[in-house]
N, C-alpha and C positions, 0 to 999 in steps of 0.2 A: 127333643123330638117324642113325641107319644110311642107308646108301643105300636099301638093302631097304625100308625104311618109308618112306619118301618115294614110292620108286613105289608103292605100295599105293594112298597119300594121292593122289598125282598121277591113279591109275586111277580113284577115285573119283569125284574131282572132275571129269575128264573125263567121265566116266557121268553128272552132276548136271547138266553145261553143255545137255545135251539134252533136259533135262525142263521140262517148262510149268512149275511150280511154282517154277523155279529163275528163269526169265524172269520169272514175274509179281513174284517178290519182290526182284529186281534193278531191274526196273521202279520198282516202288514205292520203294524206298531212292534210286533216282534223282529220282524226282518229289519225295519228301520233301526231298532233300538242295537241290533249285533252290528249291522253294516257301519253304525255312528260310534261304537266301542271301537271297531277295528280300523276304524280312519283317524280317529282322535291321533295317533302318533303321527299322522302325517299332517296336522293342523288343516284337516278337511272335514267339512261336515258332508251330509249324503247329495245335498241338493250343489254343493261344490264339486264334490265328486262328477257327480251326474253333467256338469258342465265342461269338466274337464276332460270326459267322456267323449263327451259329444265334437267337442275341440282336437280330438285328438284323432277324427275321423277328418273334419273339413273345419276353414275356414268360416266363422259363420258372425253373421250382426247379432246383437243383443236380443233382438224380437226374436230371431230364428230358435237363440237359445232359451229363449223364454219358452216356448211352444212347445219345443223338443222335452224339456228339463220340469214341464207342468207349471210353471211356478207366473206371475204375474209381472210386465216388462219393469213395474218399478223392483219388483225383490230381486229380479237379475241384474238392475243395475248396480243395487246395492252390493250384492254379490260379485259381481264383473269389478266395482273399486276393490274390495276387498282381496279378490286373486290378483289383482294388478298391485298393490300395495306390497303384497307377499311375492313377486316378480316371477308370478308362476303365468300371467298370460299379458299380452300386448295388444293395446287396440292404436288402430289408424286409419283414416278416410279411406272408402271404398272408392276403387279405380269407376264406379260405376255411378255412384249418389254421393255426394261429396259431404252431404248431412249425414249418413251412414257411417258409423264406424264398425268398421269390421276385424273381430277379434283372434287369437291365434295364439299358441302355446309359444311358451319363450322355451330353452334348453330346459332351463330348471323346472318348468312347468310340467313337460317330457318328463325326467325322470321322476317327479315326485307322481305323475299318473300314474307308471308304469308299475312303482311299487304299491302304491295304494289300488292299483288294479288287481293286483295280484291277492292281498287282501280282500278287498270283496269276492273276488271270485270263489274264494276259498269259503268266503259265508255260504254263495250261493250254491255251490258244491255240497257241501254239508244239507241245505233244503233241498235239494235236490236228492241227496241220497234216501231219501225219507219217500219218496214216491216208487210206486211198484214199478216193475218192469212197462206193465200194460201205461199206468197213468204217464211214465215219462214217452213213451213213445205219441202217447197223443199230444203231450205237450210240447212236442217237439215235431208236430204237422203242419206241415205246410199249411199257410191259412190264404185264403183272399184279401187283397191290399183292406185295411178298415176305413170305412169312410168317414169316419170320425177321427181326425186326429187329436182333439183332446181326451178320445175317451176308448183305447183300444179296441174295449169292450163289445163294445155298441156300434151301432144298431144292427140288431141278429138278422132282421131283414127287413126291406126298403117300406119305410113309414113308419117303423116299430121304435119305441121309445130305445135309448142305451138301456145293456142293463145296468149302470152305474146308475142311470136316473131313475129304475125303477127299485135301487135298493135302497135309495136314500127316501 
């Protein structure tokens, strides 16, 4: 690569360093990397942990889990197959719809989730400790229900683009 080309890339990267979207993306990457690290001893990925978290609250279909965990239905199906092979979940036909499988945690799944959840919560507590008291109060303030299940940050007002869409 020529020296001139590298200068352009460096200028672009320098300009991105000050952008909110870059900060948020790097923060998310750091959080996911740390959660991945602490979940690894339990044999879980972050999306698998998210599915176990959701299933610790209720029995759910694969489609519901995909929406809650922000993954595609195809990815969720693969993730559930892996969790089922590890005997952490079991799936059975729904009482309401014979073609829908409802997923629930097994006893082993509950045990793994409880331990993994403590590790994940420790990561979140560490992150939360970096907030000032005022930021912590704002972070925990009640919010009106989101009108967009897939994008918890948006829309900010009726008819507005979600914050997620405006960042990208």
